[in-house]
N, C-alpha and C positions, 0 to 999 in steps of 0.2 A: 549401621547406616541403612536406612530404608530406600534411599534413592539409588538408582543404578547409573553410575557414572561410566561413560565409555570414552575411549581414547582414539584420536586420529580418525574421526568419522567424516567421510566425504560429504560435503554439504550440497553438492550439485543435485543429489537425489531429493533434497528437501526444498528445492526452489522451482518455481514455474519456468525459470530461464534454463534450468538444467546446467548451470554454470557455477563453479566455485570449488575451491580447494578444501582441505580438511580442517575440522575444528580440533584444537588441541585436546579439549574435553567437551563432552556432549551429554546432555541428560534430558529425558522427557519427564515433565511433571504434570500433575493433575489437580493439585490443591495448594492452599496457602502454606501448609506445614512443609510440603516438599520444596516449595520455593524458598522458604526460610532455611531449609537444610542445604540447598545448593549455594546460598549466599555464605553460609558458614564454611563450606568447602572452598569457595572462591576466595574468601578472606584468608583462610589458613594457607592457601597456596598462592596468594597475591595475584589472582587472575582477574582480568576484566571480564564482564559478562555481556553477552548479546542476547536479547530476547527475540526468539524466532516464532512466527506464527505459521501460516501456510506457505510462506516463502514467495509470495507475489510482491511486485513493486520494489524488489531489491536486486542489487548486483553484488555478488560476493567475489572477492579477489581470488585470483588463481592460486595465491599462497594460502588461502583459507583465512581462518580467524585464530590468532594466537592467544586464545583465552578459553572461556567457558561459554558454550552455546546452550542456552536454556530454551527448550521447545515446550511451550505451554499447550497442553492438550485437554483443557477443561471444556468438554463439549456438552455440558448440561444445559437444559433449557426447560422453561415451564410457562405455559400459557396462563396468564393471570386474568383477573377481572378487569373491566374497563378497557378492554382491547390492548392490554399490555403483555409484553413477553419478557421474561427474565432469561438472559443468555450468558453462558460462560464465554470468556474471551477466545477460547479455542474452537468454538463452533464455526463451521464453515458457512459462508454466505449462501451457498447453494442449499444447504440443509435448512437454514433459516427461512429462505424464500419459500421453499417447499412446505414447511410446517405452517407458515403464516397463511398460505393459500388454503391449505386443508382446513384451517380453522376460521375460514371466511374473514380474514383480516387483509386489509389493503394498505398500500403505502411503501411496499418493498419491491414492486414489480421491476423497477428500474435496475435492481441489482441482479436480475436474472442473467446467468452466463458469466458473471464476474467471479474471478478467482479470489482466494483469500479467506481469512477468518475475521471474526467480529473485532478482535483487538486491533488488528492492523487497519481494518476499515475505519475504526473510530480515530486512530492515530492520524491517518491520512485524510480524514473526512471524505472518504470515497464517495463518488457520486456519478450520475449520468442523467441526461435528459432534463437538466435543470433541478434535479433532486439530489440530495446527499444525506449522509448520516446525521448531519446537524438538524435535519427536518424531523427525525424520528427518535433521537436519543433523549430520554428524560433525565436519567442520571447514570453515572459511571462509578463503580466501586474500584478504588485503586489502593495499591500498597506504595507508600511513599519512601523514596530513598533520600535520607537526610545527609547532605554532603557539606563538608567544611574544608576548603572553600567549595563553592558550587562547581560542578563539572561543566565542561564546555566541549563542543565538538563531537562529531560522530553520534552513534546511538548505542554506545557502550556504557556500562556502569562500572565504576572502579571501586570495589568494596574496601580497598585499603584506604580510600579517601572518604568513605562514608559508611552509613549503617542503615539498616532497614528501620523505618519508622512504623507507625500504626496504619490501620486501614481507615481510609476516608471515603466519603461519598461526594462527588462533584455534580452539581446541577449542569444542565445544558449550557447555561450562561457561563459558568465557571470553566467549562471546557474550552472556551474562547475559539470556537470554530470559525474558520474562514475558508476561502477556496483552497481545497486540498491541504488544509493545515489545521492545527489544533494546539492547545497548550502542551499536549503530550509530545508533539513533534518539536516544539520550540524549546521546552525546558528539560526534556529527557531525564526526568527524575521520578517518573511514575511507572509502575507496572499495572496494567489494566487487568483486573480480576474478572469482573463481570459487568453487565449493564442492564438497565431496564429500558426497553423501547416502547414508545407509544404509537400505536397504529390506529386505523379506523376500521369500522365494520364494513365489510365488503361482500362481494358476490363471487363465489368460487369459480363459476363458469366464466364470468367476465374477466376475472383475474388470469385464469389459464389462457384465455384467448389473447389477452394483452401480452402475457409472457411469451407465448408462441410467436407473436409478431416481433417482439424485442429480440428473441433468440435468432429468428430468421434474419433480421436486419444485422445483428452482430456477425453472424456467420458470413453474410455477404460482404461486410465492410472490414472485418478484422481477421487476422491470420491465425485462426484456431488450429490450423494444420501443423504449425510449428511451435516449439517452446518459445515463450517470450515473457517479459516482466510486465506486460501491459503498456500503457502509454509511457513513453520515455520523458516527455517534456510537459510542463504545465502550459495551458493556453495563455499567451501573453495578453495583458490588458494595456491598451494604448491610451495616451492622452488625446484630446480632441484634435489638436493640430496634426499630430503624427498620423492619426487615423484618416483625416481628410486628405493628407498628401498621398497616402497609400491607395485610397479609393480613387483618387484622380488618376493614378497610374494603373490601377487594376479595378476596373468598374465592377467586376463580379463580387468584389468585397462588400459592396453595398448591401447585398442580400445574405452574405455569409457572416458578417460581423453582428454580434449581439452584445449590447451593453459595453461597447468599446473593446470587446474581446474577440480575437480571431483564433481559430483552431491552429495549434502549432503545426499540425500535419499539412495545412495549406501552404505554408512557407517552404516546407521540405519538398512537397510535390511540385510546387511552382519552379523550384530550382532543378527539377529533373533528377533528384537524388534517389527516387525509388528504385530498388534493385541493386544499389551500390553495395558491393561486398568487400569485407576485409576478413580474410581467413574464413572461418565458418560462420561468421555473423553477417547479416544482410539487412538493409533497410527494406522493410516489407514492400512488396509490389502491390499489396492490397491497400495499405494504410501507411502514410509517410511517418506517422508518429509511433510506429512500432519497429523495433529491431528484433529480428528473429534468429534463433539458433538453428542453422541449417544442418547441423551435425558437428559435434566436437568443437563448437565455438569456444574461444577463451574470453575471459573478462577483458583482457588486453585488446582483443579485436573490437569489442563493444565500446570500450573507452575511446579508441581511435575514431570510430564512426561518430560517436557523440561529439567529439572535438571538431571533427570535420563539419558536421551539421551546424554547430554553434558558430563556427568561423564563417561559413558561407552565408548563414542567415544574418549575422552581424554585418558582414561586408555589403550585402545586397539590400538589406531592409533597415539597417541601423537598429536592430532589435536583439537584445541579449536573452536568448532562451534560457529558462531555468529548469533543471531536472525535477521530475516528479518522483523518480526512483531514488532510493537511498543506497549509498555506497557502504559496504561492509568489509573491513579488513584491509583497507587501502592506507 
């Protein structure tokens, strides 16, 4: 066996939240052959598989994951002609932003300061400032998991109910991108191997200036000083009547709402929940849509805070917030 399978590896050190119990089995892979080998191991041992990237945007149970955690670390990239970049799914967003700027390419500045790897960013259609991955992805190469019957729930693959298919390429349209969503998040039967991103010719000096301003703004508004998973909730989209009622009661929403969307953090801050603590977890005092790990926070603490927020927002605004983060091992 060429892959190195480890046992009982604590997952907290592999997540931006620094929360999570152990993986029963854990393996770092860099290519398609190693991925196929891990699936054979999982099938032989009847293990569910969870695909881990850079560990942002997820909350792992205190009990960990009773299966096989597969960390994809394919960090290859290549600047192609026509302002395109070929990227492995394990390449970090930070490295991608840096390399695009060095090569006078523009279109990725919005990702400056964002944690995570390309694979996870595509799955979640990560974005900011009105831009997202859907604006730059040209095609995605995937390894399909053929299941019978189809899997449902969670983001785990169960090899005893399926098998690895062949490699396919999906166009931007086939990825079915929408707000913080994609076919990869909905159908949970694809492993992203790499992608081709289409950018535009830019100016390095202008790009660096823009990135500097974005990073400054993020630092002022977001709690970089503590571990977190990023935004906890998606920004809710309201129907016209609901939005009108809220604006009538809260006039400042006239300037805050865009395309019938209101930042989730506004509701949380309006209710005075910033600074609320449960154990080692706290609703950030800087940004209401962030829960931070103040030190030794448990997943259970975060879950209680999330439930509290959802209940208060539902009771006061008749809005059901939906999580942007993914739950693992619950």
